[in-house]
C-alpha positions as semicolon CSV with decimal commas, in nm:
position;residue;x (nm);y (nm);z (nm)
1;M;25,787;23,289;6,096
2;Q;25,441;23,180;6,223
3;I;25,492;23,334;6,570
4;P;25,431;23,704;6,470
5;K;25,092;23,616;6,311
6;L;24,981;23,434;6,628
7;V;25,078;23,733;6,838
8;Q;24,878;23,968;6,615
9;L;24,566;23,746;6,632
10;T;24,583;23,726;7,012
11;T;24,620;24,101;7,043
12;L;24,310;24,160;6,819
13;V;24,094;23,929;7,039
14;F;24,192;24,115;7,360
15;I;24,114;24,454;7,203
16;T;23,768;24,342;7,088
17;T;23,681;24,195;7,428
18;G;23,783;24,514;7,609
19;A;23,568;24,727;7,382
20;V;23,266;24,510;7,457
21;F;23,308;24,535;7,837
22;A;23,358;24,912;7,810
23;Q;23,007;24,960;7,658
24;G;22,831;24,797;7,959
25;P;22,539;24,550;7,947
26;T;22,351;24,526;7,627
27;Q;22,005;24,708;7,634
28;P;21,704;24,538;7,477
29;P;21,558;24,718;7,178
30;A;21,275;24,968;7,253
31;P;20,935;24,839;7,160
32;S;20,758;24,990;6,865
33;P;20,480;25,243;6,946
34;T;20,235;25,016;6,771
35;A;20,352;24,706;6,947
36;T;20,106;24,538;7,185
37;A;20,212;24,520;7,548
38;S;20,288;24,178;7,671
39;P;20,055;24,022;7,931
40;T;20,318;24,059;8,197
41;Q;20,374;24,431;8,135
42;P;20,197;24,655;8,406
43;K;19,931;24,905;8,283
44;A;19,960;25,283;8,336
45;V;19,763;25,412;8,643
46;E;19,509;25,692;8,555
47;P;19,453;25,982;8,807
48;T;19,129;25,963;9,021
49;V;18,886;26,270;9,010
50;T;18,710;26,333;9,348
51;A;18,352;26,492;9,322
52;V;18,315;26,812;9,528
53;K;17,979;26,822;9,716
54;E;17,789;27,151;9,675
55;V;17,755;27,349;9,994
56;K;17,394;27,450;10,066
57;P;17,290;27,734;10,295
58;R;17,094;27,671;10,613
59;V;16,861;27,914;10,789
60;I;16,981;27,967;11,146
61;S;16,774;28,264;11,267
62;M;16,520;28,532;11,182
63;V;16,505;28,890;11,306
64;G;16,184;29,092;11,293
65;S;15,810;29,025;11,291
66;L;15,683;28,778;11,031
67;E;15,396;28,992;10,908
68;L;15,270;29,103;10,569
69;D;15,405;29,444;10,464
70;D;15,683;29,422;10,723
71;I;16,066;29,386;10,709
72;I;16,242;29,067;10,823
73;E;16,610;28,962;10,829
74;I;16,702;28,599;10,772
75;D;17,049;28,472;10,865
76;L;17,199;28,173;10,680
77;E;17,522;27,983;10,715
78;N;17,727;27,895;10,402
79;L;17,546;28,164;10,205
80;E;17,865;28,324;10,074
81;Q;18,010;27,992;9,948
82;W;17,680;27,898;9,784
83;A;17,653;28,239;9,616
84;E;17,987;28,180;9,436
85;T;17,809;27,950;9,192
86;N;17,444;28,061;9,237
87;D;17,237;28,380;9,224
88;A;17,139;28,483;9,576
89;S;16,909;28,757;9,443
90;K;16,660;28,490;9,332
91;L;16,607;28,349;9,680
92;V;16,253;28,386;9,817
93;P;16,098;28,305;10,155
94;Y;15,927;27,970;10,213
95;I;15,645;27,974;10,468
96;N;15,487;27,642;10,562
97;G;15,674;27,494;10,267
98;R;15,508;27,734;10,021
99;S;15,721;27,953;9,797
100;I;15,645;28,326;9,825
101;K;15,716;28,384;9,457
102;G;15,827;28,724;9,338
103;N;15,925;28,833;9,689
104;Y;16,300;28,874;9,628
105;P;16,546;29,015;9,885
106;E;16,563;29,391;9,931
107;E;16,922;29,364;10,053
108;I;17,188;29,089;10,043
109;H;17,485;29,074;10,283
110;L;17,689;28,773;10,175
111;A;17,974;28,822;10,420
112;R;17,729;28,824;10,711
113;G;17,506;28,557;10,557
114;R;17,201;28,780;10,581
115;L;16,901;28,841;10,353
116;I;16,656;29,125;10,415
117;Y;16,299;29,090;10,280
118;H;15,999;29,322;10,258
119;L;15,704;29,084;10,273
120;E;15,439;29,193;10,025
121;I;15,163;29,055;9,806
122;T;15,236;29,020;9,434
123;P;15,025;28,865;9,158
124;E;15,252;28,558;9,172
125;N;15,210;28,493;9,545
126;K;14,860;28,625;9,616
127;E;14,712;28,275;9,636
128;V;14,980;28,164;9,885
129;W;14,923;28,464;10,111
130;T;14,547;28,403;10,095
131;D;14,600;28,045;10,213
132;L;14,834;28,161;10,490
133;L;14,618;28,447;10,619
134;G;14,264;28,338;10,527
135;A;14,016;28,186;10,775
136;P;14,209;28,314;11,079
137;T;14,133;28,171;11,422
138;S;14,366;28,409;11,609
139;I;14,581;28,713;11,539
140;R;14,894;28,489;11,522
141;H;14,962;28,126;11,435
142;P;15,284;27,916;11,411
143;V;15,446;27,845;11,072
144;T;15,771;27,703;10,940
145;L;16,018;27,939;10,772
146;S;16,303;27,895;10,525
147;V;16,434;28,036;10,198
148;G;16,515;27,887;9,859
149;L;16,491;27,933;9,487
150;E;16,129;28,000;9,394
151;N;16,115;27,710;9,144
152;G;16,329;27,480;9,356
153;S;16,306;27,360;9,713
154;A;16,359;27,521;10,050
155;F;16,693;27,504;10,233
156;D;16,729;27,337;10,569
157;S;16,615;27,557;10,855
158;V;16,602;27,566;11,231
159;H;16,244;27,696;11,208
160;V;16,070;27,364;11,145
161;R;15,754;27,228;11,305
162;G;15,934;27,168;11,633
163;N;16,064;27,525;11,640
164;P;15,817;27,741;11,439
165;V;15,793;28,117;11,415
166;M;15,472;28,313;11,468
167;L;15,303;28,458;11,161
168;T;15,107;28,772;11,250
169;V;14,772;28,781;11,071
170;I;14,652;29,110;11,222
171;S;14,868;29,359;11,404
172;P;14,743;29,369;11,766
173;V;14,750;29,749;11,784
174;Y;14,580;29,815;11,451
175;G;14,347;29,522;11,507
176;L;14,229;29,664;11,838
177;V;14,176;30,008;11,687
178;A;13,982;29,865;11,392
179;L;13,774;29,645;11,623
180;L;13,681;29,945;11,835
181;V;13,586;30,147;11,527
182;I;13,371;29,867;11,382
183;A;13,209;29,795;11,719
184;A;13,135;30,164;11,773
185;T;12,982;30,191;11,426
186;L;12,764;29,885;11,483
187;T;12,654;30,008;11,825
188;L;12,564;30,350;11,688
189;L;12,374;30,196;11,394
190;L;12,173;29,967;11,623
191;W;12,097;30,254;11,862
192;L;11,980;30,478;11,578
193;A;11,773;30,195;11,432
194;R;11,601;30,143;11,765
195;K;11,558;30,501;11,880
196;T;11,509;30,694;11,556
197;N;11,345;30,659;11,215
198;I;11,674;30,589;11,033
199;I;11,544;30,254;10,903
200;R;11,176;30,302;10,992
201;E;10,875;30,429;10,804
202;P;10,873;30,810;10,793
203;G;10,600;30,999;10,972
204;P;10,487;31,119;11,312
205;V;10,526;30,913;11,628
206;P;10,208;30,706;11,678
207;A;10,200;30,746;12,057
208;P;10,431;30,836;12,343
209;G;10,685;30,557;12,394
210;K;10,604;30,399;12,056
211;R;10,800;30,392;11,728
212;R;10,707;30,372;11,363
213;P;10,735;30,030;11,189
214;Y;11,066;29,920;11,037
215;N;11,104;29,967;10,663
216;L;11,223;29,670;10,452
217;G;11,410;29,872;10,189
218;R;11,595;30,085;10,443
219;A;11,678;29,783;10,658
220;Q;11,829;29,611;10,353
221;M;12,040;29,918;10,277
222;A;12,169;29,925;10,636
223;F;12,250;29,552;10,619
224;W;12,468;29,582;10,308
225;F;12,627;29,903;10,429
226;F;12,759;29,745;10,747
227;L;12,875;29,424;10,576
228;V;13,075;29,614;10,314
229;Y;13,205;29,862;10,572
230;A;13,332;29,597;10,816
231;S;13,470;29,373;10,540
232;Y;13,658;29,656;10,372
233;M;13,830;29,748;10,698
234;S;13,914;29,384;10,775
235;I;14,067;29,313;10,434
236;W;14,267;29,636;10,447
237;L;14,388;29,552;10,796
238;I;14,521;29,209;10,690
239;T;14,640;29,264;10,332
240;S;14,680;29,647;10,310
241;A;14,472;29,630;9,990
242;L;14,257;29,934;9,913
243;D;14,088;29,848;9,583
244;T;13,867;29,563;9,704
245;I;13,516;29,676;9,603
246;T;13,409;29,460;9,308
247;P;13,177;29,572;9,024
248;S;12,917;29,308;9,115
249;L;12,912;29,439;9,472
250;L;12,841;29,789;9,341
251;A;12,557;29,642;9,137
252;L;12,419;29,465;9,444
253;M;12,432;29,783;9,651
254;G;12,268;29,965;9,361
255;I;11,982;29,713;9,363
256;S;11,941;29,762;9,737
257;A;11,947;30,141;9,707
258;G;11,708;30,127;9,412
259;T;11,466;29,915;9,613
260;A;11,462;30,163;9,901
261;L;11,432;30,457;9,663
262;G;11,149;30,300;9,465
263;E;10,968;30,215;9,787
264;A;11,006;30,573;9,910
265;L;10,876;30,716;9,581
266;I;10,572;30,489;9,588
267;D;10,494;30,574;9,950
268;N;10,544;30,941;9,881
269;G;10,312;30,918;9,582
270;K;10,049;30,750;9,795
271;D;10,085;31,017;10,061
272;T;10,056;31,293;9,802
273;T;9,744;31,138;9,653
274;R;9,586;31,097;9,995
275;I;9,667;31,454;10,092
276;N;9,514;31,584;9,770
277;Q;9,203;31,374;9,828
278;V;9,170;31,505;10,182
279;Q;9,208;31,863;10,063
280;D;8,950;31,818;9,789
281;L;8,702;31,646;10,021
282;T;8,753;31,909;10,290
283;A;8,685;32,190;10,043
284;E;8,377;32,008;9,915
285;R;8,253;31,951;10,269
286;Q;8,277;32,322;10,342
287;A;8,083;32,399;10,026
288;V;7,817;32,142;10,111
289;E;7,785;32,272;10,466
290;Q;7,736;32,625;10,331
291;S;7,479;32,494;10,086
292;I;7,294;32,317;10,366
293;S;7,297;32,634;10,576
294;Q;7,167;32,842;10,287
295;S;6,898;32,590;10,197
296;Q;6,786;32,570;10,559
297;S;6,757;32,951;10,577
298;D;6,558;32,965;10,255
299;L;6,331;32,689;10,379
300;D;6,266;32,865;10,707
301;A;6,186;33,187;10,523
302;N;5,951;33,003;10,291
303;V;5,766;32,845;10,578
304;A;5,716;33,184;10,743
305;A;5,565;33,326;10,423
306;S;5,205;33,277;10,309
307;A;5,132;32,922;10,202
308;T;5,069;32,969;9,833
309;V;5,108;32,705;9,565
310;A;5,438;32,860;9,451
311;D;5,571;32,868;9,802
312;Q;5,480;32,503;9,850
313;S;5,664;32,415;9,528
314;N;5,975;32,606;9,640
315;R;5,954;32,439;9,977
316;D;5,965;32,096;9,815
317;V;6,264;32,192;9,604
318;L;6,450;32,323;9,908
319;N;6,372;32,007;10,103
320;R;6,513;31,792;9,822
321;Q;6,827;32,006;9,800
322;L;6,867;31,992;10,175
323;T;6,830;31,614;10,177
324;D;7,080;31,567;9,892
325;S;7,331;31,798;10,056
326;R;7,304;31,617;10,387
327;T;7,349;31,282;10,212
328;R;7,659;31,405;10,029
329;L;7,797;31,548;10,354
330;G;7,762;31,209;10,514
331;Q;7,951;31,047;10,223
332;I;8,229;31,306;10,246
333;N;8,267;31,256;10,619
334;Q;8,288;30,878;10,567
335;Q;8,559;30,916;10,301
336;L;8,758;31,154;10,522
337;R;8,739;30,908;10,812
338;A;8,872;30,633;10,584
339;L;9,157;30,852;10,465
340;D;9,236;30,955;10,821
341;A;9,249;30,588;10,920
342;Q;9,497;30,519;10,638
343;Q;9,707;30,817;10,739
344;A;9,702;30,738;11,110
345;P;10,053;30,640;11,227
346;T;10,093;30,275;11,324
347;A;10,329;30,145;11,591
348;S;10,601;29,888;11,536
349;A;10,506;29,526;11,601
350;G;10,866;29,398;11,599
351;F;11,142;29,396;11,341
352;L;11,054;29,075;11,153
353;R;10,680;29,140;11,155
354;D;10,731;29,497;11,031
355;I;10,951;29,406;10,734
356;L;10,763;29,089;10,637
357;S;10,406;29,219;10,656
358;D;10,189;29,512;10,554
359;A;9,836;29,618;10,649
360;S;9,705;29,296;10,492
361;G;9,938;29,063;10,685
362;Y;10,249;28,866;10,592
363;S;10,348;28,890;10,223
364;F;10,549;28,642;10,017
365;H;10,715;28,909;9,802
366;R;10,855;29,063;10,119
367;F;10,974;28,727;10,249
368;Q;11,140;28,651;9,914
369;I;11,362;28,958;9,910
370;F;11,441;28,910;10,280
371;A;11,549;28,545;10,226
372;W;11,774;28,623;9,926
373;T;11,937;28,908;10,115
374;I;12,029;28,669;10,398
375;V;12,167;28,406;10,154
376;L;12,385;28,657;9,970
377;G;12,499;28,800;10,302
378;I;12,620;28,456;10,416
379;I;12,807;28,405;10,087
380;F;12,959;28,750;10,124
381;V;13,088;28,691;10,478
382;S;13,225;28,347;10,386
383;S;13,420;28,485;10,091
384;V;13,571;28,766;10,296
385;Y;13,666;28,533;10,583
386;N;13,819;28,255;10,374
387;N;13,957;28,439;10,069
388;L;14,015;28,792;10,204
389;T;13,835;28,935;9,901
390;M;13,495;29,080;9,828
391;P;13,289;28,823;9,634
392;E;13,226;28,857;9,263
393;F;12,858;28,766;9,219
394;S;12,752;28,629;8,884
395;T;12,514;28,821;8,658
396;T;12,257;28,543;8,706
397;L;12,262;28,584;9,084
398;L;12,242;28,961;9,053
399;G;11,953;28,920;8,811
400;L;11,774;28,700;9,063
401;M;11,821;28,965;9,332
402;G;11,700;29,233;9,093
403;L;11,393;29,022;9,007
404;S;11,308;28,987;9,376
405;A;11,347;29,361;9,426
406;G;11,134;29,435;9,119
407;T;10,861;29,200;9,242
408;Y;10,859;29,372;9,578
409;I;10,834;29,716;9,416
410;G;10,556;29,595;9,188
411;F;10,348;29,466;9,478
412;K;10,419;29,786;9,668
413;F;10,180;29,988;9,448
414;P;9,857;29,827;9,571
415;E;9,999;29,760;9,916
416;Q;9,840;29,946;10,204
417;K;10,077;30,118;10,442
């Protein structure tokens, strides 16, 4: 009766074993999320981020004339890619490594890689243009050219020191025309100064082939006129600026004009006084000559009459009157000769001698105003050449020039012409 139980037990073992093999190999339990990985477990590989290098434009060519107040076209490679993340409208030209600030492109063609600029002076870049164009040694000189952000740095360019472009300081055509105009003006001024009385003392010609002496005040006016005239044209030619006359320069020209005007008024006053004296003395001489003639007639008549005591007394009176009249006539003639000598026209002794001396010889007050005029003229020319601007003289310097002019005018009153 034990055999059926054994058979049942054997059957149960076979069923259990088959169920185990049907499930496959046993899987290990999944680790807990908070469990620490074992030393032998490989770590997860993180993805690598590759940095993308920014593409920068590069200047490859320029079209046009590099000249102030002109249009140029600058071609760049990679401009369109760079403009995807940057503002191309803020790009400015770089000349000799200097940023032309405020000179933004007039037109931008990204697809063609082209920027179009109108080169002009602005308050931001005036100093840079002055450095580039000032103290010129020729009408053109080589420079490097690029573009870039005005507060950044310039892009690479083909126009470096080994391959520069020419910056035009003065347009050859306009420069030639201006030079001819200035030269013609100077030639005409010098011819008039030599052949006419334009800067000479007024009055009649002293002798055939001779000229009147040069006048200091008028010569100073001519000096400042030509300096301002030539400088104004030169600055306009280079920078196209029109408002270049400074207030201090107007004051300086006013001092010069005032000196010449004061000198002319004093000389005219002296001439008027001398003419009045000559007229008065001439009228008196005529009266004295008539008196002498009348006294002589009366004396002759008295002598022909009978020689009475009364006649002798009248004869003595007539003799005294005749003597006094003749003495006065001699004094009048002497005064007229002196006035005629003062009024007699004198010939020029040379430019420097004429403006530095008067009838008494060389004068320090004349030399003083001449010397300060030369000094200020040198400062004026230097400022125009180097800075392309009319100088702004200080009030102290103008006062010094005015003091010299006032001293000259003051000494002009007793000065003999």
